[in-house]
C-alpha positions in Angstrom: 121.4 120.3 133.3 124.6 118.1 133.4 125.2 119.1 137.0 121.7 118.2 138.0 122.1 114.9 136.2 125.3 114.2 138.2 123.6 115.1 141.4 120.7 112.8 140.7 123.2 110.0 139.8 125.1 110.5 143.0 121.9 110.5 145.0 120.8 107.2 143.4 124.3 105.8 144.0 124.2 106.8 147.7 120.7 105.4 148.2 121.7 102.1 146.6 124.9 101.8 148.7 122.8 102.4 151.9 120.4 99.5 151.1 120.8 96.2 152.8 121.9 93.1 150.8 118.4 91.7 151.1 116.9 94.9 149.7 119.4 95.1 146.9 118.6 91.5 145.8 114.9 92.4 146.0 115.4 95.5 144.0 117.4 93.6 141.4 114.7 90.9 141.2 112.0 93.6 140.8 114.0 95.3 138.0 114.4 92.0 136.2 110.7 91.3 136.5 109.9 94.8 135.2 112.2 94.3 132.2 110.6 91.0 131.4 107.1 92.5 131.8 108.0 95.3 129.4 109.4 92.8 126.9 106.1 90.8 127.0 104.0 94.0 126.6 106.2 95.0 123.7 105.8 91.6 122.1 102.0 91.8 122.5 102.0 95.3 120.9 104.0 94.0 118.0 101.6 91.0 117.5 98.6 93.3 117.7 100.1 95.8 115.3 101.3 93.3 112.7 98.6 90.6 112.9 95.4 91.6 114.6 94.8 94.9 112.8 95.5 93.4 109.4 93.4 90.4 110.2 90.5 92.8 110.8 90.9 94.2 107.3 90.9 90.7 105.8 87.8 89.7 107.8 85.9 92.9 106.6 86.9 92.1 103.0 85.8 88.5 103.4 82.4 89.5 104.8 81.7 92.0 102.0 82.8 89.4 99.4 80.6 86.8 101.0 77.6 89.1 100.7 78.3 89.6 97.0 78.6 85.9 96.4 75.5 85.0 98.5 73.3 87.5 96.6 74.6 86.3 93.2 74.1 82.6 94.2 70.5 83.3 95.5 69.6 85.2 92.4 70.7 82.3 90.2 68.8 79.7 92.3 65.7 82.0 92.4 65.6 82.1 88.6 66.1 78.4 88.3 63.3 77.8 90.8 60.9 80.1 89.0 61.6 78.3 85.8 61.4 74.7 87.1 59.4 75.0 90.3 60.9 71.7 91.5 61.3 70.6 95.1 65.1 70.2 94.8 65.5 73.7 93.5 63.3 75.0 96.3 65.6 73.3 99.0 68.7 74.8 97.3 67.0 78.2 97.2 66.1 78.1 100.9 69.7 77.4 101.8 70.9 80.3 99.6 68.3 82.6 101.2 69.6 81.7 104.7 73.2 82.2 103.5 72.2 85.7 102.2 70.5 86.5 105.4 73.6 85.5 107.5 75.9 87.5 105.1 73.8 90.7 105.5 73.7 90.6 109.2 77.3 89.6 109.6 78.4 92.8 108.0 80.3 95.2 110.4 77.7 97.7 111.7 79.7 100.0 114.1 79.9 103.6 113.1 83.1 104.2 115.0 84.8 101.2 113.5 83.8 101.4 109.8 83.2 105.1 109.3 80.4 107.2 107.9 80.4 106.0 104.3 80.4 102.2 104.9 77.9 102.6 107.8 75.5 104.4 105.5 75.8 101.8 102.8 75.4 98.9 105.2 72.3 100.6 106.7 70.9 100.9 103.1 71.6 97.2 102.4 69.9 96.1 105.6 66.8 98.2 105.0 66.6 97.3 101.3 67.2 93.6 102.1 64.2 93.6 104.5 61.9 95.1 101.8 63.3 92.6 99.3 62.8 89.7 101.6 59.2 90.5 102.1 58.5 90.8 98.4 60.6 87.7 97.6 58.7 85.6 100.1 55.4 86.9 98.9 56.4 86.2 95.3 57.2 82.6 96.2 53.7 82.1 97.6 52.0 83.8 94.5 50.4 81.5 92.0 51.6 81.8 88.4 48.1 82.4 87.2 47.7 85.6 89.3 47.2 88.7 87.1 50.1 90.6 88.7 52.5 87.7 88.8 54.8 89.0 86.1 55.0 92.5 87.5 55.8 91.2 91.0 58.5 88.9 89.6 60.3 91.7 87.8 60.0 93.8 90.8 61.9 91.1 92.8 64.5 90.9 90.0 65.0 94.7 90.1 65.5 94.6 93.9 68.0 91.8 93.5 69.9 93.9 91.1 69.8 96.9 93.4 71.1 94.7 96.3 73.8 93.3 94.1 74.9 96.8 93.2 74.8 98.0 96.8 76.9 94.9 97.8 79.5 95.6 95.1 79.7 99.2 96.1 80.1 98.2 99.8 82.8 95.8 98.9 84.6 98.5 96.9 84.4 100.9 99.9 85.7 98.1 102.2 88.6 97.3 100.0 89.4 101.0 99.7 89.3 101.5 103.4 91.4 98.4 103.9 94.0 99.6 101.4 94.1 103.0 103.1 94.8 101.4 106.5 97.3 99.0 104.9 99.1 101.9 103.1 99.1 103.8 106.4 100.5 101.0 108.5 102.9 99.3 106.1 105.6 102.1 106.5 105.4 101.8 110.2 105.4 98.0 110.0 108.7 98.2 108.1 110.2 99.9 111.2 108.9 97.2 113.6 112.0 95.0 113.2 114.2 98.1 113.9 112.0 98.9 117.0 112.3 95.2 118.1 116.1 95.3 117.8 116.4 98.7 119.5 114.0 97.8 122.3 115.8 94.4 122.8 119.2 96.2 122.8 117.9 98.6 125.5 116.6 95.8 127.6 119.8 93.9 127.2 121.8 97.0 128.1 119.7 97.5 131.2 120.2 93.8 132.2 124.0 94.2 131.7 124.0 97.4 133.7 122.1 95.8 136.5 124.4 92.8 136.5 127.4 95.1 136.6 125.9 97.0 139.5 125.3 93.8 141.5 128.8 92.6 140.5 130.4 95.8 141.7 128.5 96.2 145.0 128.3 92.5 146.1 130.4 90.1 144.2 133.6 92.1 143.7 133.8 93.1 147.4 133.4 89.4 148.4 136.1 88.4 145.8 138.5 91.1 147.2 137.8 89.7 150.7 138.7 86.2 149.5 141.9 87.4 147.8 143.0 89.4 150.9 142.2 86.4 153.1 144.3 84.1 150.9 147.2 86.5 151.2 146.9 86.7 154.9 146.8 82.9 155.0 150.2 83.1 153.2 151.5 85.4 156.1 151.2 88.6 154.0 149.4 90.9 156.5 150.3 94.1 154.7 148.1 93.8 151.7 146.1 96.9 150.7 142.8 97.5 152.5 139.7 96.2 150.8 137.9 99.3 149.6 134.1 99.4 149.3 131.6 102.2 149.2 128.8 100.0 150.6 127.0 101.0 153.8 125.3 97.7 154.2 126.3 94.5 156.1 129.0 93.8 153.5 130.5 97.3 154.1 130.5 96.7 157.9 132.2 93.3 157.3 134.9 94.8 155.1 135.7 97.6 157.6 135.9 95.1 160.5 138.2 92.9 158.3 140.5 95.8 157.6 140.8 96.7 161.3 141.5 93.1 162.2 144.1 92.8 159.4 145.8 96.0 160.5 145.9 95.1 164.2 147.3 91.6 163.4 149.8 93.0 160.9 151.1 95.5 163.5 151.5 92.7 166.0 153.3 90.4 163.5 155.5 93.4 162.5 156.5 94.0 166.1 157.5 90.4 166.6 159.4 90.4 163.3 161.3 93.6 164.2 162.2 92.1 167.6 163.5 89.0 165.9 165.6 91.0 163.4 167.0 93.1 166.2 168.2 90.0 168.1 169.6 88.5 164.9 171.6 91.7 164.1 172.9 91.9 167.6 174.2 88.4 167.6 175.3 88.1 164.0 177.5 91.0 163.0 178.6 89.1 159.9 175.0 89.0 158.6 174.9 92.8 158.9 178.1 93.1 157.0 176.8 90.9 154.2 173.6 92.9 154.1 175.5 96.1 153.9 177.6 94.8 151.0 174.4 93.6 149.3 172.9 97.1 149.6 176.0 98.6 148.1 175.8 96.3 145.2 172.2 97.3 144.7 173.1 101.0 144.8 175.8 100.4 142.2 173.3 98.6 139.9 170.8 101.4 140.3 173.5 103.9 139.5 174.3 102.0 136.3 170.7 101.9 135.3 170.3 105.7 135.9 173.1 106.3 133.4 171.0 104.6 130.7 168.8 107.6 129.8 167.0 108.8 126.6 170.3 110.5 125.5 171.7 107.1 124.7 168.6 106.3 122.5 168.8 109.7 120.7 172.5 109.5 120.2 172.3 106.0 118.8 169.5 107.0 116.4 171.6 110.0 115.2 174.6 107.7 114.7 172.5 105.3 112.6 171.0 108.2 110.7 174.6 109.5 109.9 175.7 106.1 108.7 172.5 105.9 106.5 173.5 109.3 105.0 177.1 108.1 104.3 175.6 105.1 102.5 173.2 107.3 100.5 170.1 105.7 102.2 168.2 108.9 102.3 164.8 107.4 102.9 166.2 105.4 105.9 167.9 108.5 107.2 164.7 110.5 106.9 162.7 107.7 108.7 165.3 107.6 111.5 165.3 111.4 112.0 161.5 111.3 112.1 161.5 108.5 114.7 164.2 110.3 116.7 162.1 113.5 116.7 159.1 111.6 117.9 161.1 110.0 120.8 162.7 113.2 121.8 159.3 115.0 121.9 157.5 112.2 123.8 160.3 111.6 126.3 161.8 115.1 126.9 158.8 117.5 126.8 157.8 118.4 130.4 155.5 121.3 129.4 151.7 120.8 129.7 151.1 123.3 126.9 153.1 123.9 123.7 153.0 125.9 120.5 150.8 124.4 117.8 153.7 124.4 115.3 155.5 121.7 117.4 152.4 119.6 117.8 151.8 119.6 114.0 155.5 118.9 113.4 155.1 115.7 115.5 152.0 114.8 113.4 154.0 115.2 110.2 156.8 113.0 111.4 154.4 110.4 112.6 152.4 110.4 109.4 155.6 110.2 107.4 156.5 106.9 109.2 152.9 105.6 108.7 153.0 106.4 105.0 156.2 104.5 104.7 154.5 101.6 106.4 151.2 101.6 104.6 152.3 103.2 101.3 149.6 104.9 99.3 146.8 103.5 101.4 146.9 106.4 103.9 147.1 110.1 103.2 146.5 113.2 105.3 146.0 116.9 105.0 146.3 119.8 107.5 144.2 122.9 107.1 145.3 125.5 109.6 143.7 128.9 109.7 145.7 130.3 112.7 149.2 131.3 113.4 151.0 128.1 114.4 153.7 129.8 116.4 151.3 131.9 118.5 148.5 129.4 119.3 149.1 127.3 122.4 147.6 123.8 122.7 147.9 120.9 125.2 151.0 118.8 124.8 150.6 115.3 123.3 147.1 116.0 121.8 147.3 115.5 118.0 149.5 112.4 117.6 147.4 110.1 119.8 144.2 111.2 117.9 145.9 110.6 114.5 147.2 107.2 115.8 143.7 106.3 117.0 142.3 107.2 113.5 144.8 105.0 111.7 144.5 102.0 114.1 140.7 101.9 114.5 139.5 103.8 111.4 141.8 103.3 108.4 143.8 100.2 109.1 140.8 97.8 109.1 139.7 99.3 105.7 141.4 97.5 102.9 141.7 100.5 100.6 142.9 102.7 103.4 141.7 106.3 103.5 142.5 109.9 104.4 143.0 111.9 107.7 142.0 115.5 107.8 143.1 118.0 110.5 141.3 121.4 110.6 142.2 124.2 113.0 140.4 127.5 113.2 139.6 130.2 115.8 136.4 132.1 116.5 136.7 135.0 119.0 138.5 133.5 122.0 137.7 129.9 121.2 140.1 127.5 119.3 138.5 124.7 117.4 140.3 121.5 116.3 138.9 118.6 114.3 140.7 115.3 113.5 138.6 113.3 111.0 139.0 110.1 108.9 136.9 108.3 106.3 137.5 104.9 107.8 135.1 102.1 109.0 133.4 104.3 111.6 131.8 103.2 114.9 128.4 101.5 115.4 125.7 103.6 117.1 125.5 101.6 120.3 129.4 101.4 120.6 129.5 105.2 120.1 127.0 105.8 122.9 129.0 103.5 125.1 132.3 105.2 124.2 130.9 108.7 125.0 129.6 107.4 128.3 133.0 105.9 129.2 134.8 109.2 128.4 132.4 111.1 130.6 132.8 108.6 133.5 136.6 108.6 133.1 136.8 104.9 132.3 139.2 103.5 129.7 137.5 100.4 128.3 136.8 100.9 124.6 137.8 104.5 124.9 141.5 103.5 125.2 144.2 105.2 127.2 144.9 107.9 124.5 141.4 109.2 124.0 140.6 109.0 127.7 143.8 110.8 128.7 143.2 113.6 126.2 139.5 114.0 127.4 140.5 114.2 131.0 143.4 116.5 130.5 141.4 119.0 128.4 138.6 119.2 130.9 141.0 119.5 133.8 143.1 122.2 132.1 140.5 124.4 130.5 137.1 125.4 132.1 134.2 125.3 129.7 136.2 123.1 127.2 134.6 120.4 125.1 135.6 117.2 123.3 133.1 115.4 121.2 133.1 112.3 119.0 130.9 111.9 115.9 130.9 108.7 113.8 128.9 106.7 111.4 129.4 103.2 110.1 131.3 103.0 106.8 131.5 106.8 106.7 134.2 107.7 109.2 134.9 109.4 112.6 135.5 113.0 113.6 136.8 114.1 117.0 136.1 117.8 117.7 137.9 119.7 120.5 137.0 123.2 121.6 139.3 125.1 124.1 139.6 128.7 125.2 142.5 130.7 123.7 143.8 133.8 125.3 
């Protein structure tokens, strides 16, 4: 899968390099437009999710409440009109009747939107209201002296009660449905800010990647051409060739520039050699002075070559001996630890070494760090293999421990602990170096892993990047992984074959 991903990446890279500058700018503009469109669509989704749907719940509740209030108000005005039979009460009653009619037919009446229960209750309210309206209107036209006046009046009262009860039930169902939808969506609504931040970060990362791509394929080659041209203007015709992978117009321009620079440089070099030859033939004294100068330079280089690491080690040993004579045992121990570190780093040509020597370097290094930080930093080594028999890459542990102290524990006020665990399963050796420091943010961790895979230094640093590249170059099917979490710490896990 990783190989297929690399092949796809290389194919995309080759396609991009083959595009003309005009097409590259068009592709960049199209990607920017796509990113902006995706951002707008995402914002619309967020608005719909957080406002429109909840607004529908509030509107349904408001319509159900309006029906309850309209029926109650109509019932009150109906009783007042029956008692007083005044024209003012009749006008108020007509307005209330119209309000009730509007409230009934403003209720949501879509089966797929409100569900089976509310649809059935709304259907009952509409049918009952039509029967009630006929009897109510007939009652208003009935004379008080009619023999069945009282029975019809109480029949209207009963229907008003039924409608009131139906409306209350419908409002209860509506509130329950709204609460159910609200309870369902609130947990997801809580994650909307996280989604917004994540989506925004992805879009920002995409923009940065696109900007870096344009910068690497267009702007940087132009800047390198400008720099090379400035050096040529200062009569330096032997600057390094401008290197680009582009196959577009800019790539052709760079290749033509390199050829022109090379041809001009060769011509200038021939003229310069001719001038030097004439000067040497006519000025033997100048040759003598030049020879003496070269001899002096050789003497200087000889003196420099005599200053080697032995001088540093011997000096440290002398200082350690003097500390011993002066009973400064702590100073003596620190100097010996520092001397051991220097000797290992400067005089170890092997690419692989016994695990015991690597762990000894870690112990010396941690001793110096503990003298520096005091009780803030501690460490433990849990080794389940034979230290003398197991072989590991040289310069592996100390850079990882140093990285843990600098980036993990040093920024943490109370310090922390470093744990080294080594074990073997079958023919595989496993090494973990962990700390309980400040950790790495998720996006930074993703970026760090990508830099390690691509062989870039950047945030990965020289130490981590060097170890990652060496392990993968030395051992087939080896692995090096980084795990981290903010305020929890970081763990680096290495897996290599062990014969």
